[in-house]
CHARMM internal coordinates of N, CA and C (Angstrom, degrees):
IC EDIT
DIST 1 N 1 CA 1.4432
DIST 1 CA 1 C 1.5228
ANGL 1 N 1 CA 1 C 109.00
DIST 1 C 2 N 1.3168
ANGL 1 CA 1 C 2 N 115.26
DIHE 1 N 1 CA 1 C 2 N 135.76
DIST 2 N 2 CA 1.4639
ANGL 1 C 2 N 2 CA 121.34
DIHE 1 CA 1 C 2 N 2 CA 179.67
DIST 2 CA 2 C 1.5207
ANGL 2 N 2 CA 2 C 109.11
DIHE 1 C 2 N 2 CA 2 C -89.68
DIST 2 C 3 N 1.3108
ANGL 2 CA 2 C 3 N 116.29
DIHE 2 N 2 CA 2 C 3 N 127.03
DIST 3 N 3 CA 1.4681
ANGL 2 C 3 N 3 CA 122.12
DIHE 2 CA 2 C 3 N 3 CA 179.19
DIST 3 CA 3 C 1.5116
ANGL 3 N 3 CA 3 C 109.02
DIHE 2 C 3 N 3 CA 3 C -125.38
DIST 3 C 4 N 1.3146
ANGL 3 CA 3 C 4 N 115.67
DIHE 3 N 3 CA 3 C 4 N 141.85
DIST 4 N 4 CA 1.4571
ANGL 3 C 4 N 4 CA 121.63
DIHE 3 CA 3 C 4 N 4 CA -175.74
DIST 4 CA 4 C 1.5208
ANGL 4 N 4 CA 4 C 109.68
DIHE 3 C 4 N 4 CA 4 C -121.15
DIST 4 C 5 N 1.3093
ANGL 4 CA 4 C 5 N 115.14
DIHE 4 N 4 CA 4 C 5 N 136.29
DIST 5 N 5 CA 1.4631
ANGL 4 C 5 N 5 CA 122.68
DIHE 4 CA 4 C 5 N 5 CA 175.07
DIST 5 CA 5 C 1.5216
ANGL 5 N 5 CA 5 C 107.64
DIHE 4 C 5 N 5 CA 5 C -121.07
DIST 5 C 6 N 1.3254
ANGL 5 CA 5 C 6 N 116.52
DIHE 5 N 5 CA 5 C 6 N 121.82
DIST 6 N 6 CA 1.4600
ANGL 5 C 6 N 6 CA 121.65
DIHE 5 CA 5 C 6 N 6 CA 174.26
DIST 6 CA 6 C 1.5216
ANGL 6 N 6 CA 6 C 106.18
DIHE 5 C 6 N 6 CA 6 C -108.47
DIST 6 C 7 N 1.3217
ANGL 6 CA 6 C 7 N 115.74
DIHE 6 N 6 CA 6 C 7 N 114.04
DIST 7 N 7 CA 1.4624
ANGL 6 C 7 N 7 CA 121.23
DIHE 6 CA 6 C 7 N 7 CA -172.19
DIST 7 CA 7 C 1.5245
ANGL 7 N 7 CA 7 C 111.64
DIHE 6 C 7 N 7 CA 7 C -110.73
DIST 7 C 8 N 1.3357
ANGL 7 CA 7 C 8 N 116.16
DIHE 7 N 7 CA 7 C 8 N 124.08
DIST 8 N 8 CA 1.4616
ANGL 7 C 8 N 8 CA 121.32
DIHE 7 CA 7 C 8 N 8 CA 173.01
DIST 8 CA 8 C 1.5320
ANGL 8 N 8 CA 8 C 108.41
DIHE 7 C 8 N 8 CA 8 C -80.28
DIST 8 C 9 N 1.3129
ANGL 8 CA 8 C 9 N 116.33
DIHE 8 N 8 CA 8 C 9 N 176.60
DIST 9 N 9 CA 1.4730
ANGL 8 C 9 N 9 CA 120.24
DIHE 8 CA 8 C 9 N 9 CA -177.19
DIST 9 CA 9 C 1.5222
ANGL 9 N 9 CA 9 C 113.21
DIHE 8 C 9 N 9 CA 9 C -55.72
DIST 9 C 10 N 1.3276
ANGL 9 CA 9 C 10 N 117.49
DIHE 9 N 9 CA 9 C 10 N -46.21
DIST 10 N 10 CA 1.4683
ANGL 9 C 10 N 10 CA 119.94
DIHE 9 CA 9 C 10 N 10 CA -178.71
DIST 10 CA 10 C 1.5249
ANGL 10 N 10 CA 10 C 111.40
DIHE 9 C 10 N 10 CA 10 C -61.41
DIST 10 C 11 N 1.3140
ANGL 10 CA 10 C 11 N 116.30
DIHE 10 N 10 CA 10 C 11 N -43.24
DIST 11 N 11 CA 1.4577
ANGL 10 C 11 N 11 CA 119.94
DIHE 10 CA 10 C 11 N 11 CA -178.55
DIST 11 CA 11 C 1.5269
ANGL 11 N 11 CA 11 C 111.00
DIHE 10 C 11 N 11 CA 11 C -70.19
DIST 11 C 12 N 1.3240
ANGL 11 CA 11 C 12 N 116.83
DIHE 11 N 11 CA 11 C 12 N -34.22
DIST 12 N 12 CA 1.4622
ANGL 11 C 12 N 12 CA 120.47
DIHE 11 CA 11 C 12 N 12 CA 175.51
DIST 12 CA 12 C 1.5221
ANGL 12 N 12 CA 12 C 109.74
DIHE 11 C 12 N 12 CA 12 C -59.70
DIST 12 C 13 N 1.3337
ANGL 12 CA 12 C 13 N 116.19
DIHE 12 N 12 CA 12 C 13 N -40.18
DIST 13 N 13 CA 1.4586
ANGL 12 C 13 N 13 CA 120.66
DIHE 12 CA 12 C 13 N 13 CA 177.74
DIST 13 CA 13 C 1.5162
ANGL 13 N 13 CA 13 C 112.16
DIHE 12 C 13 N 13 CA 13 C -62.32
DIST 13 C 14 N 1.3215
ANGL 13 CA 13 C 14 N 116.79
DIHE 13 N 13 CA 13 C 14 N -41.92
DIST 14 N 14 CA 1.4690
ANGL 13 C 14 N 14 CA 120.77
DIHE 13 CA 13 C 14 N 14 CA 177.99
DIST 14 CA 14 C 1.5268
ANGL 14 N 14 CA 14 C 111.24
DIHE 13 C 14 N 14 CA 14 C -64.29
DIST 14 C 15 N 1.3205
ANGL 14 CA 14 C 15 N 115.88
DIHE 14 N 14 CA 14 C 15 N -42.40
DIST 15 N 15 CA 1.4744
ANGL 14 C 15 N 15 CA 119.55
DIHE 14 CA 14 C 15 N 15 CA 178.68
DIST 15 CA 15 C 1.5291
ANGL 15 N 15 CA 15 C 110.55
DIHE 14 C 15 N 15 CA 15 C -65.31
DIST 15 C 16 N 1.3320
ANGL 15 CA 15 C 16 N 115.99
DIHE 15 N 15 CA 15 C 16 N -41.63
DIST 16 N 16 CA 1.4585
ANGL 15 C 16 N 16 CA 120.38
DIHE 15 CA 15 C 16 N 16 CA 179.64
DIST 16 CA 16 C 1.5234
ANGL 16 N 16 CA 16 C 113.08
DIHE 15 C 16 N 16 CA 16 C -66.56
DIST 16 C 17 N 1.3217
ANGL 16 CA 16 C 17 N 116.50
DIHE 16 N 16 CA 16 C 17 N -28.16
DIST 17 N 17 CA 1.4614
ANGL 16 C 17 N 17 CA 120.71
DIHE 16 CA 16 C 17 N 17 CA 179.67
DIST 17 CA 17 C 1.5225
ANGL 17 N 17 CA 17 C 112.28
DIHE 16 C 17 N 17 CA 17 C -79.50
DIST 17 C 18 N 1.3346
ANGL 17 CA 17 C 18 N 116.16
DIHE 17 N 17 CA 17 C 18 N -8.41
DIST 18 N 18 CA 1.4570
ANGL 17 C 18 N 18 CA 119.74
DIHE 17 CA 17 C 18 N 18 CA 177.77
DIST 18 CA 18 C 1.5180
ANGL 18 N 18 CA 18 C 113.77
DIHE 17 C 18 N 18 CA 18 C 72.76
DIST 18 C 19 N 1.3176
ANGL 18 CA 18 C 19 N 117.10
DIHE 18 N 18 CA 18 C 19 N 37.06
DIST 19 N 19 CA 1.4646
ANGL 18 C 19 N 19 CA 120.98
DIHE 18 CA 18 C 19 N 19 CA 178.23
DIST 19 CA 19 C 1.5370
ANGL 19 N 19 CA 19 C 108.53
DIHE 18 C 19 N 19 CA 19 C -58.12
DIST 19 C 20 N 1.3257
ANGL 19 CA 19 C 20 N 117.85
DIHE 19 N 19 CA 19 C 20 N 119.82
DIST 20 N 20 CA 1.4690
ANGL 19 C 20 N 20 CA 120.98
DIHE 19 CA 19 C 20 N 20 CA -174.72
DIST 20 CA 20 C 1.5328
ANGL 20 N 20 CA 20 C 114.05
DIHE 19 C 20 N 20 CA 20 C -55.19
DIST 20 C 21 N 1.3247
ANGL 20 CA 20 C 21 N 116.96
DIHE 20 N 20 CA 20 C 21 N -36.39
DIST 21 N 21 CA 1.4562
ANGL 20 C 21 N 21 CA 120.82
DIHE 20 CA 20 C 21 N 21 CA -178.48
DIST 21 CA 21 C 1.5327
ANGL 21 N 21 CA 21 C 112.43
DIHE 20 C 21 N 21 CA 21 C -63.67
DIST 21 C 22 N 1.3400
ANGL 21 CA 21 C 22 N 117.07
DIHE 21 N 21 CA 21 C 22 N -19.83
DIST 22 N 22 CA 1.4624
ANGL 21 C 22 N 22 CA 122.04
DIHE 21 CA 21 C 22 N 22 CA -177.92
DIST 22 CA 22 C 1.5229
ANGL 22 N 22 CA 22 C 112.83
DIHE 21 C 22 N 22 CA 22 C -105.77
DIST 22 C 23 N 1.3114
ANGL 22 CA 22 C 23 N 117.88
DIHE 22 N 22 CA 22 C 23 N 5.40
DIST 23 N 23 CA 1.4636
ANGL 22 C 23 N 23 CA 122.01
DIHE 22 CA 22 C 23 N 23 CA -175.68
DIST 23 CA 23 C 1.5256
ANGL 23 N 23 CA 23 C 112.21
DIHE 22 C 23 N 23 CA 23 C -58.93
DIST 23 C 24 N 1.3246
ANGL 23 CA 23 C 24 N 117.65
DIHE 23 N 23 CA 23 C 24 N -30.15
DIST 24 N 24 CA 1.4659
ANGL 23 C 24 N 24 CA 120.13
DIHE 23 CA 23 C 24 N 24 CA -178.33
DIST 24 CA 24 C 1.5261
ANGL 24 N 24 CA 24 C 112.21
DIHE 23 C 24 N 24 CA 24 C -64.36
DIST 24 C 25 N 1.3333
ANGL 24 CA 24 C 25 N 117.58
DIHE 24 N 24 CA 24 C 25 N -18.49
DIST 25 N 25 CA 1.4639
ANGL 24 C 25 N 25 CA 121.20
DIHE 24 CA 24 C 25 N 25 CA 179.25
DIST 25 CA 25 C 1.5242
ANGL 25 N 25 CA 25 C 112.80
DIHE 24 C 25 N 25 CA 25 C -79.04
DIST 25 C 26 N 1.3140
ANGL 25 CA 25 C 26 N 117.44
DIHE 25 N 25 CA 25 C 26 N -9.61
DIST 26 N 26 CA 1.4635
ANGL 25 C 26 N 26 CA 121.78
DIHE 25 CA 25 C 26 N 26 CA -177.28
DIST 26 CA 26 C 1.5297
ANGL 26 N 26 CA 26 C 110.42
DIHE 25 C 26 N 26 CA 26 C -97.97
DIST 26 C 27 N 1.3230
ANGL 26 CA 26 C 27 N 115.84
DIHE 26 N 26 CA 26 C 27 N 51.83
DIST 27 N 27 CA 1.4596
ANGL 26 C 27 N 27 CA 121.30
DIHE 26 CA 26 C 27 N 27 CA 178.98
DIST 27 CA 27 C 1.5184
ANGL 27 N 27 CA 27 C 109.08
DIHE 26 C 27 N 27 CA 27 C -129.30
DIST 27 C 28 N 1.3047
ANGL 27 CA 27 C 28 N 115.77
DIHE 27 N 27 CA 27 C 28 N 159.64
DIST 28 N 28 CA 1.4596
ANGL 27 C 28 N 28 CA 120.95
DIHE 27 CA 27 C 28 N 28 CA -174.86
DIST 28 CA 28 C 1.5278
ANGL 28 N 28 CA 28 C 112.87
DIHE 27 C 28 N 28 CA 28 C -64.81
DIST 28 C 29 N 1.3196
ANGL 28 CA 28 C 29 N 119.05
DIHE 28 N 28 CA 28 C 29 N -19.08
DIST 29 N 29 CA 1.4619
ANGL 28 C 29 N 29 CA 119.69
DIHE 28 CA 28 C 29 N 29 CA 179.73
DIST 29 CA 29 C 1.5324
ANGL 29 N 29 CA 29 C 112.20
DIHE 28 C 29 N 29 CA 29 C -71.50
DIST 29 C 30 N 1.3276
ANGL 29 CA 29 C 30 N 117.02
DIHE 29 N 29 CA 29 C 30 N -12.65
DIST 30 N 30 CA 1.4563
ANGL 29 C 30 N 30 CA 121.88
DIHE 29 CA 29 C 30 N 30 CA 178.99
DIST 30 CA 30 C 1.5206
ANGL 30 N 30 CA 30 C 110.32
DIHE 29 C 30 N 30 CA 30 C -102.48
DIST 30 C 31 N 1.3141
ANGL 30 CA 30 C 31 N 117.55
DIHE 30 N 30 CA 30 C 31 N 128.74
DIST 31 N 31 CA 1.4658
ANGL 30 C 31 N 31 CA 122.29
DIHE 30 CA 30 C 31 N 31 CA 171.03
DIST 31 CA 31 C 1.5184
ANGL 31 N 31 CA 31 C 106.57
DIHE 30 C 31 N 31 CA 31 C -98.11
DIST 31 C 32 N 1.3108
ANGL 31 CA 31 C 32 N 115.72
DIHE 31 N 31 CA 31 C 32 N 121.87
DIST 32 N 32 CA 1.4690
ANGL 31 C 32 N 32 CA 120.54
DIHE 31 CA 31 C 32 N 32 CA -174.25
DIST 32 CA 32 C 1.5167
ANGL 32 N 32 CA 32 C 111.11
DIHE 31 C 32 N 32 CA 32 C -104.21
DIST 32 C 33 N 1.3174
ANGL 32 CA 32 C 33 N 114.82
DIHE 32 N 32 CA 32 C 33 N 132.40
DIST 33 N 33 CA 1.4557
ANGL 32 C 33 N 33 CA 122.98
DIHE 32 CA 32 C 33 N 33 CA 174.02
DIST 33 CA 33 C 1.5209
ANGL 33 N 33 CA 33 C 107.34
DIHE 32 C 33 N 33 CA 33 C -121.86
DIST 33 C 34 N 1.3229
ANGL 33 CA 33 C 34 N 117.04
DIHE 33 N 33 CA 33 C 34 N 127.44
DIST 34 N 34 CA 1.4610
ANGL 33 C 34 N 34 CA 121.58
DIHE 33 CA 33 C 34 N 34 CA 179.34
DIST 34 CA 34 C 1.5210
ANGL 34 N 34 CA 34 C 110.02
DIHE 33 C 34 N 34 CA 34 C -101.10
DIST 34 C 35 N 1.3115
ANGL 34 CA 34 C 35 N 115.75
DIHE 34 N 34 CA 34 C 35 N 134.61
DIST 35 N 35 CA 1.4592
ANGL 34 C 35 N 35 CA 121.71
DIHE 34 CA 34 C 35 N 35 CA 175.21
DIST 35 CA 35 C 1.5286
ANGL 35 N 35 CA 35 C 108.37
DIHE 34 C 35 N 35 CA 35 C -116.83
DIST 35 C 36 N 1.3302
ANGL 35 CA 35 C 36 N 117.67
DIHE 35 N 35 CA 35 C 36 N 126.44
DIST 36 N 36 CA 1.4681
ANGL 35 C 36 N 36 CA 120.49
DIHE 35 CA 35 C 36 N 36 CA -179.99
DIST 36 CA 36 C 1.5306
ANGL 36 N 36 CA 36 C 110.83
DIHE 35 C 36 N 36 CA 36 C -80.23
DIST 36 C 37 N 1.3145
ANGL 36 CA 36 C 37 N 115.55
DIHE 36 N 36 CA 36 C 37 N 65.98
DIST 37 N 37 CA 1.4570
ANGL 36 C 37 N 37 CA 121.30
DIHE 36 CA 36 C 37 N 37 CA -177.33
DIST 37 CA 37 C 1.5196
ANGL 37 N 37 CA 37 C 109.86
DIHE 36 C 37 N 37 CA 37 C -146.14
DIST 37 C 38 N 1.3060
ANGL 37 CA 37 C 38 N 115.58
DIHE 37 N 37 CA 37 C 38 N 176.03
DIST 38 N 38 CA 1.4468
ANGL 37 C 38 N 38 CA 120.88
DIHE 37 CA 37 C 38 N 38 CA 177.31
DIST 38 CA 38 C 1.5248
ANGL 38 N 38 CA 38 C 111.82
DIHE 37 C 38 N 38 CA 38 C -80.57
DIST 38 C 39 N 1.3229
ANGL 38 CA 38 C 39 N 114.93
DIHE 38 N 38 CA 38 C 39 N -164.64
DIST 39 N 39 CA 1.4631
ANGL 38 C 39 N 39 CA 122.13
DIHE 38 CA 38 C 39 N 39 CA -172.11
DIST 39 CA 39 C 1.5287
ANGL 39 N 39 CA 39 C 114.10
DIHE 38 C 39 N 39 CA 39 C -69.58
DIST 39 C 40 N 1.2995
ANGL 39 CA 39 C 40 N 119.06
DIHE 39 N 39 CA 39 C 40 N -17.65
DIST 40 N 40 CA 1.4644
ANGL 39 C 40 N 40 CA 122.40
DIHE 39 CA 39 C 40 N 40 CA -177.62
DIST 40 CA 40 C 1.5351
ANGL 40 N 40 CA 40 C 110.54
DIHE 39 C 40 N 40 CA 40 C -114.53
DIST 40 C 41 N 1.3302
ANGL 40 CA 40 C 41 N 118.88
DIHE 40 N 40 CA 40 C 41 N 69.60
DIST 41 N 41 CA 1.4633
ANGL 40 C 41 N 41 CA 120.29
DIHE 40 CA 40 C 41 N 41 CA -176.16
DIST 41 CA 41 C 1.5311
ANGL 41 N 41 CA 41 C 113.46
DIHE 40 C 41 N 41 CA 41 C -62.13
DIST 41 C 42 N 1.3252
ANGL 41 CA 41 C 42 N 117.55
DIHE 41 N 41 CA 41 C 42 N -26.57
DIST 42 N 42 CA 1.4595
ANGL 41 C 42 N 42 CA 119.40
DIHE 41 CA 41 C 42 N 42 CA 179.37
DIST 42 CA 42 C 1.5262
ANGL 42 N 42 CA 42 C 112.00
DIHE 41 C 42 N 42 CA 42 C -66.97
DIST 42 C 43 N 1.3335
ANGL 42 CA 42 C 43 N 115.99
DIHE 42 N 42 CA 42 C 43 N -21.32
DIST 43 N 43 CA 1.4630
ANGL 42 C 43 N 43 CA 120.27
DIHE 42 CA 42 C 43 N 43 CA 176.59
DIST 43 CA 43 C 1.5247
ANGL 43 N 43 CA 43 C 112.29
DIHE 42 C 43 N 43 CA 43 C -101.45
DIST 43 C 44 N 1.3392
ANGL 43 CA 43 C 44 N 116.99
DIHE 43 N 43 CA 43 C 44 N -36.23
DIST 44 N 44 CA 1.4621
ANGL 43 C 44 N 44 CA 121.66
DIHE 43 CA 43 C 44 N 44 CA -173.98
DIST 44 CA 44 C 1.5242
ANGL 44 N 44 CA 44 C 113.83
DIHE 43 C 44 N 44 CA 44 C -89.67
DIST 44 C 45 N 1.3240
ANGL 44 CA 44 C 45 N 117.42
DIHE 44 N 44 CA 44 C 45 N -29.31
DIST 45 N 45 CA 1.4700
ANGL 44 C 45 N 45 CA 121.21
DIHE 44 CA 44 C 45 N 45 CA -177.79
DIST 45 CA 45 C 1.5248
ANGL 45 N 45 CA 45 C 110.37
DIHE 44 C 45 N 45 CA 45 C -148.46
DIST 45 C 46 N 1.3387
ANGL 45 CA 45 C 46 N 117.64
DIHE 45 N 45 CA 45 C 46 N 61.60
DIST 46 N 46 CA 1.4650
ANGL 45 C 46 N 46 CA 119.39
DIHE 45 CA 45 C 46 N 46 CA -175.29
DIST 46 CA 46 C 1.5286
ANGL 46 N 46 CA 46 C 114.14
DIHE 45 C 46 N 46 CA 46 C -61.47
DIST 46 C 47 N 1.3190
ANGL 46 CA 46 C 47 N 117.79
DIHE 46 N 46 CA 46 C 47 N -36.51
DIST 47 N 47 CA 1.4681
ANGL 46 C 47 N 47 CA 119.74
DIHE 46 CA 46 C 47 N 47 CA 179.51
DIST 47 CA 47 C 1.5295
ANGL 47 N 47 CA 47 C 110.73
DIHE 46 C 47 N 47 CA 47 C -67.73
DIST 47 C 48 N 1.3314
ANGL 47 CA 47 C 48 N 116.72
DIHE 47 N 47 CA 47 C 48 N -42.08
DIST 48 N 48 CA 1.4661
ANGL 47 C 48 N 48 CA 120.39
DIHE 47 CA 47 C 48 N 48 CA 178.00
DIST 48 CA 48 C 1.5132
ANGL 48 N 48 CA 48 C 111.61
DIHE 47 C 48 N 48 CA 48 C -63.94
DIST 48 C 49 N 1.3269
ANGL 48 CA 48 C 49 N 116.81
DIHE 48 N 48 CA 48 C 49 N -41.02
DIST 49 N 49 CA 1.4597
ANGL 48 C 49 N 49 CA 120.63
DIHE 48 CA 48 C 49 N 49 CA 177.71
DIST 49 CA 49 C 1.5228
ANGL 49 N 49 CA 49 C 110.62
DIHE 48 C 49 N 49 CA 49 C -64.43
DIST 49 C 50 N 1.3298
ANGL 49 CA 49 C 50 N 117.15
DIHE 49 N 49 CA 49 C 50 N -42.30
DIST 50 N 50 CA 1.4644
ANGL 49 C 50 N 50 CA 119.99
DIHE 49 CA 49 C 50 N 50 CA 177.58
DIST 50 CA 50 C 1.5272
ANGL 50 N 50 CA 50 C 110.97
DIHE 49 C 50 N 50 CA 50 C -61.17
DIST 50 C 51 N 1.3198
ANGL 50 CA 50 C 51 N 117.63
DIHE 50 N 50 CA 50 C 51 N -40.13
DIST 51 N 51 CA 1.4634
ANGL 50 C 51 N 51 CA 120.85
DIHE 50 CA 50 C 51 N 51 CA 178.36
DIST 51 CA 51 C 1.5281
ANGL 51 N 51 CA 51 C 111.10
DIHE 50 C 51 N 51 CA 51 C -63.16
DIST 51 C 52 N 1.3227
ANGL 51 CA 51 C 52 N 116.51
DIHE 51 N 51 CA 51 C 52 N -42.95
DIST 52 N 52 CA 1.4683
ANGL 51 C 52 N 52 CA 120.95
DIHE 51 CA 51 C 52 N 52 CA 179.88
DIST 52 CA 52 C 1.5242
ANGL 52 N 52 CA 52 C 110.49
DIHE 51 C 52 N 52 CA 52 C -65.90
DIST 52 C 53 N 1.3267
ANGL 52 CA 52 C 53 N 116.97
DIHE 52 N 52 CA 52 C 53 N -43.86
DIST 53 N 53 CA 1.4636
ANGL 52 C 53 N 53 CA 119.66
DIHE 52 CA 52 C 53 N 53 CA 178.59
DIST 53 CA 53 C 1.5253
ANGL 53 N 53 CA 53 C 111.31
DIHE 52 C 53 N 53 CA 53 C -62.52
DIST 53 C 54 N 1.3166
ANGL 53 CA 53 C 54 N 116.21
DIHE 53 N 53 CA 53 C 54 N -39.13
DIST 54 N 54 CA 1.4688
ANGL 53 C 54 N 54 CA 119.60
DIHE 53 CA 53 C 54 N 54 CA 178.01
DIST 54 CA 54 C 1.5348
ANGL 54 N 54 CA 54 C 110.14
DIHE 53 C 54 N 54 CA 54 C -64.98
DIST 54 C 55 N 1.3230
ANGL 54 CA 54 C 55 N 116.95
DIHE 54 N 54 CA 54 C 55 N -43.19
DIST 55 N 55 CA 1.4712
ANGL 54 C 55 N 55 CA 120.60
DIHE 54 CA 54 C 55 N 55 CA 178.90
DIST 55 CA 55 C 1.5256
ANGL 55 N 55 CA 55 C 110.85
DIHE 54 C 55 N 55 CA 55 C -64.65
DIST 55 C 56 N 1.3148
ANGL 55 CA 55 C 56 N 116.75
DIHE 55 N 55 CA 55 C 56 N -34.86
DIST 56 N 56 CA 1.4705
ANGL 55 C 56 N 56 CA 120.56
DIHE 55 CA 55 C 56 N 56 CA -177.56
DIST 56 CA 56 C 1.5214
ANGL 56 N 56 CA 56 C 112.65
DIHE 55 C 56 N 56 CA 56 C -67.83
DIST 56 C 57 N 1.3197
ANGL 56 CA 56 C 57 N 117.13
DIHE 56 N 56 CA 56 C 57 N -31.50
DIST 57 N 57 CA 1.4616
ANGL 56 C 57 N 57 CA 119.78
DIHE 56 CA 56 C 57 N 57 CA -178.61
DIST 57 CA 57 C 1.5194
ANGL 57 N 57 CA 57 C 113.14
DIHE 56 C 57 N 57 CA 57 C -97.81
DIST 57 C 58 N 1.3190
ANGL 57 CA 57 C 58 N 116.86
DIHE 57 N 57 CA 57 C 58 N -5.10
DIST 58 N 58 CA 1.4827
ANGL 57 C 58 N 58 CA 120.50
DIHE 57 CA 57 C 58 N 58 CA -178.69
DIST 58 CA 58 C 1.5103
ANGL 58 N 58 CA 58 C 111.15
DIHE 57 C 58 N 58 CA 58 C -86.05
END
COOR INIT
IC SEED 1 N 1 CA 1 C
IC BUILD
């Protein structure tokens, strides 16, 4: 099964810090896309989010 993770800056920090509760996201079944934006990418970076969503389904 293909799973997608779109991570904003704050979430990237949590993943980088190795938070144990999020360890399951660091597996090959997850495709990770990072967005250099805050928690509301649909408001702060709508074009970037659209590009990531398009890449995720392509």
